N, C-alpha and C positions, 0 to 999 in steps of 0.2 A: 503494500500500501505507498503511495508515494505522499508527498507534507502536504501538495491540493487536496487530493483522496480527502487524508486525515483530517485535514482542520475544512472543509467542506461538513465532512461527519459533524463536527464540533457544532460547526455554528448551526446543523439542524437541529441538534438535539438540544442547544442552547435557546434556539426559537421554540422549538415546543414548549422545553420546561418553562423559559419564560409566559408563553402562550395559555399554558394551562394553569400555574402559579396566577395569573392576572384574574383567569374566568373565577380561581376559588374565593379569590379574595374577594372580587365582588359582587358574589354571593352570599359568602359569610356575612359580609359587614352590615347588612339591617338586622338577620336571625340574630348577631352580639347583642345587640341591641334593641333587641325585641321589645323587652320587659319595659321600654322606654319610652314607647315609639306608639302612635293612634294605630287605631286600625287599618287606616289608609293612612298612608303616604303624599303629602304633596311633593310632585313630580312636575312642573312645569309653573313659572311666571309669569304674569302680564308682564308687561313692557312699559318701562314707568314709573309703578307706584310701586310694586313689587310684591304686589298681595299674589297668594296662587289660585290657578284656574284650572289644573287639572290633578289627579291625583291616580294612583292604585295601590291595592291592595296589600299588604307584606308578601306575600308570595310573587306577583308578579313583580315588583320591584326591585325581587333579588334575582329571577329567573332573567326577564327580559335583557337587560342589561351584560348581564355574562354573556347570555346568548351571541347577541350580537358582536359583543368583541372577537367569540368563540367564530362565528362565522366571519371577522375582518382579516383575524387571524389567519386563518385557514388559504380563504383566497388569497394573500401574500404569500405563503410558505409554498403553497402550490403552483402559483406562478413562480414564483423563482426554480423550482427544482424540475422544473416540465424543460427549464431553456436548456441550452446547450452550455457548455462549457463557461466556453469566452462570454455568453451573456448572463450567464451565472455568477460568475466574478463582479459582472457591470452589473447584475440584478442587486448584488449583497447591499451594495450602499443604501436604496430607496428600500428592502424591505428589510436590514438596520431602524433606520429611521422611523418606518412605518410604524414595527414592531414598538418601540419603545416609546415614542411619540403617542400614538396611540392610546397603548396602554396604560400610563400615564395620566391622559386624558381622562379616558373611562373610569378608571381607579379613584381619582381626584373628585370628579362629579358625583361619583357614589358616596361617596366621602360628605362629599357639599350637601348632599338630598339628604343624608342620616342625620348629620349635623344640622339643620335647619328644622327636620322634624320632632327633634332630639327632645323629650320632658315636653311635648305639647299634647295639648288633650284633646287636640282637633284639627286635621292636618290644614281646615282654615286659619289658624292661627302663626303655622309656621310663615317664615320671612325671608324672602331670596337673601342668598348666602354670598352676597356678592364678594366678600373681600375672600373667600376661600375659593372664588371661583376665578380668581384674579390670580391667586396663588398656582392654581393647575395650571394656567395658562402660561403662567412662568414656568413652570415645573415641566409641561410640555414641548416648551421649546428649549429647554434645557436636554432635554432626553433627547432628542431628536437631533440636536448638534452634537452628543457625544453617541447616538448611533451614527453618524456622517464622518464620526471621527474615526471609528474602530474601522468602518468600512474600509474607509480610506488607505488603512494602512496594511492590510489583509491586499487591498487592492493592488496597491504599490510594491509589495513581497509580489503578486505574483505573475507580474508585467515582465519577460523576458526581456535581461539585456543583452545587449550583440555581443560584448565581448567577453560575457559569461560560460556562451554556449559554446564555446570552439572545443574538441576531441582533444582528447588527453589535459597532464596536468601544464598548464603554464607556468615557465620556469625563466623564462625570457619578455622584459617586457617589450615589444618593439620601440624605437627613439620616437620621441612624439605623442606617442598614443597614452590614450587614458584608459584603465582596467578597475571596474569594480563587479564585487561578488556579492549578492544579495540572497539569504535565506531565511527561512522562513518555520516553526514548528510552535504546532501547536498542542495541550493535552484535554481532551474532550471531560474526561471524569473530573480533571480540577475545573475546566468552565463549567460543568453542571454543579458541583460543589459550591465554586463560586454564584453561582445564578440563583442555589437554592438560598443560601445564606442572605444574600443580597435581596430575594424575596421577604424574608423574616424581616430584615432590617426595612424594607419599605411598609411593610405593614403594619407595623409600632408607628411610623410616620402616619400611616391611615387613621391609627386607631386615635392617635393626638388630635388628627385635625377634625374628626368624626365626633371628637368629644368623649370618647368609649374608654381611653386612660388617663390615669393624670400624670403631668410631667415626671412626677418622679418614678412611674412602673415603667413609663415611656425611655427614660435613659439606662436604666437599670436592663431593657430588651435591647434598644437600640446600636449602644456601643459596643456590646461585643459581636453582635453579629455582621453591624457594618465593617468594624475593624477585621472580622473574617474573612468577609468578603471580596474588602481592597486586598487584606495580604494573599488571599488563593489564585486571585483573579493577577494581583502580580506574577506570581508563579506560573498559571495556565499557560502562557503565551512569550516567545520571546522571537526576534527577527535582531540579524547578525548582519555584520556590512562591513568588507574588507576594501579599504580604497587605499589611495598612496598615504592620505590621511594615516592609516592605521584601523585597528580593531575597533566598532562601536555591537555593543551588546544591548539593545531595548528590551526592557520588559514590559509584562502587560499589555494591554489591547490598545493603549493610548500612548505605547510607545516608551514608557516614563516611570521608573528612572532607566536614566543610559550610564553606563560604565567604557570607559573610552582606556583604549590605550594608542600612543602614539608609534609608529611602525619603529624609529630609534630603541623605545623603550624594550622592545621583543627579543629576547635570546634567540627563543627557537620554537617551532610550530611543526606540530604531528598531530596526527588521529591516532584516536586508541578508540577501542570496544568496551564500553562500560555498561554495568548493569544497576539498577535504583538499591541491589543488596549490599554491591561494595560498596556504595558511597552513602547509604544509611537511608534510604527513599527517595521520595519526590519531592521536586521540587528546586529550591534555592538549599543546596548541602556543601553542609563540612563537615571533611574526613582526614585519613591519614593522608590519600592522594590528593588533597588542597581544595579547594573550592569547586563544586561541580554543579549544573542548572542541566539539571536531568527529568525532561518531559518526553523523554523514551528510550528503552533501551537496546545498546548499538553501537554506533560510531559518535566521538564525540571530534569536535577541533578542542584541542589542547594547546596552550601557548604556555611559556614562560617567561616569564619577567625579568630582563635583563639585571643582576646586583643584586636579587633578592631572593631568589632559589625557589619562588611561591610559580604554584601554578593553578591556572582555570583552566578547565573544559565545558564544554556547554554539548548538549546533544539535539544534532542539527545535521538536516539530507544535507549530501554534495560537500561534506567535512572536507572531502579531499584536495576538491579542487579549490576550497577557500584559504586551505593550510598550503598549498601550492602558491598560489598568489600573494599570499600573506610572507610566506618564507621569500619570494620572490623581492615583496620589499622591503624588509626589514633586512635584508646582504646583500653589502656591496657587489655590485655585477660589474664584471669585467672586461675589458674592453677587448 
């Protein structure tokens, strides 16, 4: 299985997990507050005075928004998967942006509806939750932008570079030419774990917005799951770039943080097969072998830093070609 196939499958499962998690959250919100809600919930407000002009029973207010979201998510995912490989890579930008922004929008709108009806004896007493709707729109834009950033990095990694596709190792760089090697690896299981813990953190935010929890309980739930989601996401994907500037290793879906080594800092470069058992597990590991970014078993690009004797390794596809180019850049060429 090549990197593009593995990365594509990871993106699909992450999309499914996000769609199902958001649907469950939308459906669960009214039921979680059922003891503090009227028999019917105000779901629409007249323009101008903010008085409600339409309502639904609790079960309908729970089920219908969730079904609408699942339908929209299914259309996005089905359209993406039915395309050819090249179109699918391009379509991931649209899909990621739509899923993230759409999920945030519908979950936020559901939270605003629950908040407006909370502790009301009758749905006519509910007032339009203008503030929370504005917050939801801002969060929707932020989610869409985050999806665009993530897919943009994936598209850059998938785009072939002219100079990196030559047969055999590149040890001599023709005068006047620049050569760049770029590779990206993801771990779908770590991506799924980051998505699940992230959904719990989002659920905590939604519970606070809808008035179902107090700030103290919110921070106790939100903080550990948000930290876990960010930490796991940072170790679930890595992008490696070799150029005349040296080696650059970018972590996570947004390509941050980044570790860089100038070509003159690198003493030696090689490839080596490593397994999670050898380095102590998955992710960013410290062991007797040095530092290893372990996302999948197999070939790793290994560098030794000049003057320090420390090694850094990253499991990445096409590591031999990256090592050959980095050796050429870090070793003075004879005439």
